[in-house]
C-alpha positions in Angstrom: 60.1 100.4 58.9 59.5 102.0 62.0 55.9 102.2 63.2 54.2 104.7 65.6 54.7 102.4 69.0 58.7 102.2 68.2 59.0 106.0 69.0 57.1 105.8 72.1 59.5 102.7 73.4 62.5 104.7 72.5 61.1 107.8 74.6 60.0 105.6 77.5 63.7 104.0 77.6 65.2 107.1 77.9 63.4 108.3 80.6 63.8 105.2 82.3 67.6 105.6 82.1 67.1 108.9 83.4 65.2 108.3 86.3 68.0 105.4 87.1 70.8 107.9 86.8 68.8 110.2 89.2 68.1 107.8 92.0 71.8 106.1 91.9 74.2 106.4 94.9 76.8 109.0 93.8 80.6 107.4 93.8 83.3 108.2 96.2 84.9 111.6 95.6 88.5 112.3 95.3 88.3 113.2 98.9 87.6 110.3 101.5 84.0 111.3 102.7 84.2 109.0 106.0 81.5 107.0 104.4 80.9 103.8 102.6 82.9 103.1 99.3 81.5 101.3 96.4 81.9 97.7 97.0 85.5 96.2 96.2 86.2 94.8 93.0 88.4 91.3 92.7 92.0 92.2 92.0 95.1 90.4 91.5 97.2 89.2 94.3 100.5 89.9 95.4 103.3 86.8 95.9 104.6 86.3 99.2 108.2 85.3 98.4 110.5 82.9 100.4 112.5 85.7 102.1 109.3 87.0 103.5 108.8 89.8 101.3 105.8 90.6 98.9 105.5 91.2 95.1 103.0 93.5 93.9 100.7 92.2 91.0 101.8 93.5 87.6 98.6 95.2 87.3 98.6 96.9 90.8 97.7 100.7 91.0 101.0 102.8 92.1 99.8 103.3 95.7 99.5 99.5 96.0 103.1 98.7 94.5 104.2 101.7 96.8 102.5 100.4 100.0 104.2 96.7 99.3 107.2 98.1 98.4 107.5 100.1 101.6 106.0 97.4 103.9 108.9 95.4 102.5 111.7 97.6 103.7 110.8 97.1 107.4 109.1 93.7 107.2 112.3 92.2 109.1 112.6 94.8 111.7 111.7 93.8 115.4 108.3 94.3 117.0 108.5 98.0 118.9 105.7 99.1 121.0 104.8 102.8 119.9 107.4 102.0 117.0 106.5 103.6 113.8 104.5 106.7 115.2 107.1 109.5 114.4 106.3 112.5 112.6 108.7 111.1 109.7 107.7 107.4 109.9 111.5 106.0 110.5 112.1 103.9 113.5 114.4 101.2 114.4 111.1 99.0 115.3 107.2 99.0 114.5 104.3 98.0 116.4 101.0 97.3 114.6 99.7 100.1 113.6 103.1 102.1 113.0 103.9 99.5 110.3 100.5 99.8 108.7 101.1 104.0 108.5 104.4 103.3 107.2 102.7 101.4 104.2 100.1 103.5 103.8 102.3 106.6 104.2 104.2 105.6 101.1 101.4 104.7 99.0 100.3 108.4 99.5 97.2 107.7 101.9 98.6 108.9 105.3 100.0 112.3 106.0 101.0 111.1 110.0 101.0 108.1 111.7 97.7 106.7 113.4 97.3 104.3 116.2 95.0 101.3 116.0 91.8 103.3 117.3 92.3 106.2 114.9 92.1 104.0 112.0 88.7 103.3 113.1 87.7 106.5 111.7 90.4 106.7 108.6 89.4 106.9 105.1 85.7 105.0 104.4 83.7 101.9 106.0 84.2 98.7 104.4 86.6 96.5 102.5 88.7 98.2 99.7 89.7 96.7 96.2 93.4 96.5 96.7 94.1 97.6 100.5 91.9 97.0 103.5 92.7 98.1 107.1 91.4 96.0 109.7 91.1 97.8 113.0 89.7 97.9 116.8 91.0 100.0 119.6 94.0 97.1 120.6 95.1 96.1 117.1 95.3 97.0 113.4 96.5 95.2 110.3 96.1 95.5 106.2 95.2 93.4 103.6 97.0 94.4 100.8 96.6 93.0 97.2 95.2 89.7 99.2 98.5 89.3 101.7 97.9 90.4 105.7 100.4 92.8 106.4 100.2 92.4 110.3 102.7 92.4 113.6 101.3 89.2 114.8 100.4 86.0 113.3 103.4 86.0 111.1 106.7 84.7 111.0 109.0 86.4 112.8 108.6 89.2 116.3 107.9 92.3 113.8 105.8 93.4 110.8 105.5 90.7 108.4 103.4 89.3 105.4 101.3 86.2 105.4 99.3 84.7 102.9 96.9 83.2 105.6 94.1 85.2 106.9 93.2 85.7 110.5 90.0 86.0 112.0 88.3 89.5 111.2 85.5 89.4 114.2 85.8 92.7 116.3 87.7 94.6 113.8 86.3 97.4 111.6 87.0 97.3 107.7 88.7 100.6 106.3 89.6 101.7 102.8 90.3 104.9 100.8 88.1 105.5 98.2 87.5 101.9 97.4 91.4 101.5 96.6 
């Protein structure tokens, strides 16, 4: 049997819940706002294959699968300053930001290639759950499903995957709506 205080407690709980919703920060919208996205969540990790390509995790979103598969297409191409900055993203070699642009374009997250300085304003501040672009005025690289996609500190002389992270000091972290 309910007493007179149980109704008051229920009403107080409803008022408290409404107050929490009223002051909660909004979630990121479908369009990038340039602000900070919600914090990243733990996700599955891609596999670095012996041939230098990566295999996306089975539970990765379609955008992540597309980015990894596209990066695999250019993984064995040489480093080329300014490479990958043509309107159609196609080239015979790629620089750091060109290789990141290529992968993000395939994922549907980028319409035209960006240089490393322009990546500093792309998307939202902070790490994404699946894709984070690390950028400064002189270099850009991405971490996609836990593997680093970069043109330096990797095997070979062009874009490549690594399961070893590099120091991120001096780089801004950017993501697309928390992805």
